[in-house]
C-alpha positions in Angstrom: 186.2 41.2 261.1 188.2 40.4 264.3 186.5 38.1 266.8 187.5 36.4 270.0 186.8 32.7 270.2 185.6 31.2 273.5 186.7 27.7 274.7 183.3 26.2 273.9 183.4 27.4 270.3 186.9 26.2 269.8 186.2 22.8 271.2 183.2 22.4 268.9 185.0 23.8 265.9 187.8 21.2 266.3 186.0 18.2 267.6 182.3 18.6 266.7 181.8 21.3 264.0 178.2 20.2 263.5 177.4 21.5 267.0 178.4 25.1 266.1 175.7 27.7 265.7 175.2 28.7 262.0 176.5 32.2 262.6 179.5 30.9 264.6 180.4 28.5 261.8 180.1 31.2 259.2 182.4 33.5 261.1 185.0 30.8 261.9 185.1 29.6 258.3 185.4 33.0 256.7 189.1 33.4 255.7 188.6 37.2 255.8 188.1 37.2 259.5 190.9 37.4 262.1 190.2 34.8 264.8 191.7 35.7 268.2 192.4 33.1 270.8 193.1 34.3 274.3 196.0 32.6 276.1 193.4 32.4 279.0 191.4 30.0 276.8 194.4 27.8 276.1 195.0 27.7 279.8 191.4 27.0 280.7 191.2 24.0 278.3 194.5 22.6 279.5 193.3 22.8 283.1 190.1 21.0 282.3 191.9 18.3 280.4 194.4 17.9 283.3 191.6 17.6 285.8 189.9 15.0 283.6 186.8 17.3 283.2 187.3 17.5 279.5 188.2 14.8 276.9 189.5 15.9 273.5 189.6 13.9 270.3 193.5 13.8 270.5 196.1 14.5 273.2 196.0 18.1 274.4 199.2 19.4 272.8 198.4 17.8 269.4 194.8 19.1 269.7 195.6 22.7 270.5 198.4 23.0 268.0 196.2 21.6 265.2 193.2 23.7 266.3 195.2 27.0 266.3 196.8 26.1 262.9 193.7 24.8 261.2 191.6 27.8 262.1 194.5 30.3 261.5 194.1 31.7 265.0 196.1 34.6 266.4 197.0 34.3 270.1 196.0 37.1 272.3 198.2 37.5 275.4 197.1 38.6 278.8 198.1 42.2 279.4 197.8 44.7 282.3 195.2 46.6 280.1 193.0 43.5 280.1 193.4 42.6 283.7 192.7 46.2 284.7 189.5 46.2 282.7 188.5 42.9 284.3 188.9 44.4 287.8 186.1 46.9 287.1 183.6 44.4 285.7 180.3 43.9 287.6 179.9 40.4 289.1 177.4 39.0 286.5 179.6 35.9 286.3 182.3 34.5 288.5 184.2 32.4 286.0 187.6 34.1 285.8 188.3 32.9 282.3 185.0 34.3 280.9 185.6 37.5 282.8 189.0 37.9 281.2 187.5 37.3 277.8 184.9 39.9 278.5 187.6 42.4 279.3 189.7 41.5 276.3 186.6 41.8 274.0 185.8 45.2 275.5 189.3 46.6 275.2 189.8 45.2 271.7 186.3 46.2 270.6 185.5 42.8 269.2 182.7 40.3 269.4 183.0 36.9 271.0 182.1 33.6 269.3 180.5 31.6 272.1 177.4 29.6 273.0 177.5 31.2 276.4 175.0 34.1 276.7 176.7 35.6 279.8 178.9 37.8 277.5 175.7 39.7 276.5 175.2 40.8 280.2 178.5 42.7 279.8 177.5 44.4 276.6 179.7 42.2 274.5 178.3 41.1 271.2 178.0 37.4 271.0 178.1 35.4 267.8 176.5 32.0 267.8 173.0 31.3 266.2 
């Protein structure tokens, strides 16, 4: 199964795995699954760290490199197809990073691993509990 991993799930998976929902943990730990990480999520986390709104267990570069490697994640770039899909989304949510993840999930036909229920408002299947 291919899944898109949201920032909150990645942060918990790397720093506090006990806080992951059981279904999220199962999906993230299954080596048969392909875990996609949006470049937007990498950017979102780095912005929050730079603004001192997020503290990670280790310095950012070390943390993201280890997280991507340890989870065997595949980076998902930002493409015109994704941004075009985002343009047409209803305004259920204003967070630009989450809106891009919604568009990526819809275009790719994948579920999102996230604690944030907003994805369901867009018809995206969310994996957490």
